[in-house]
C-alpha positions in Angstrom: 79.3 119.4 147.7 83.1 118.9 147.2 84.6 118.1 143.9 86.0 114.6 143.3 89.9 114.4 143.9 91.7 114.5 140.9 95.2 112.6 140.4 98.0 115.0 140.0 100.1 114.5 136.7 103.5 113.0 137.3 106.3 114.8 135.4 109.0 112.9 133.6 112.5 113.0 134.3 113.2 115.1 131.2 110.0 117.4 131.9 111.3 118.3 135.2 115.0 119.2 134.2 113.4 121.7 131.6 115.8 120.4 128.8 113.6 120.0 125.8 112.1 123.5 126.4 115.7 124.8 126.6 116.5 123.4 123.3 113.3 124.5 121.3 114.0 128.0 122.9 117.7 127.9 121.9 116.6 126.3 118.1 114.1 129.2 117.6 116.6 132.0 118.6 119.5 130.3 116.2 116.8 130.3 113.6 116.1 134.0 113.8 119.8 134.9 114.1 120.6 133.1 110.9 117.7 134.6 108.8 118.2 136.9 106.3 117.9 140.6 107.2 115.9 142.8 105.2 117.7 146.0 105.1 117.1 149.2 102.9 119.5 152.1 102.0 117.0 154.9 103.3 118.0 158.0 101.8 118.4 156.2 98.2 115.6 153.9 98.5 112.6 155.3 99.7 109.7 153.0 101.1 106.6 153.2 99.1 103.4 152.5 101.5 100.9 150.2 100.1 97.5 151.5 99.1 95.6 150.3 102.0 98.4 151.9 104.6 96.6 154.4 107.0 99.5 155.9 108.4 99.8 156.7 112.2 96.7 157.3 114.4 96.1 161.0 114.9 94.1 162.6 117.9 91.0 164.4 116.3 
């Protein structure tokens, strides 16, 4: 028994060019580049782990 033939979805002009997807990716990249960076002055400012921090896995 064969499945009924399905109509193929026709891409629009803009979908064929991928321009909207490229612009979305460029927007995301630009947002990440302009976001304020979180930095610490390591030797002077130590990282205090939260109480729930379990550390690195250790082989037993």
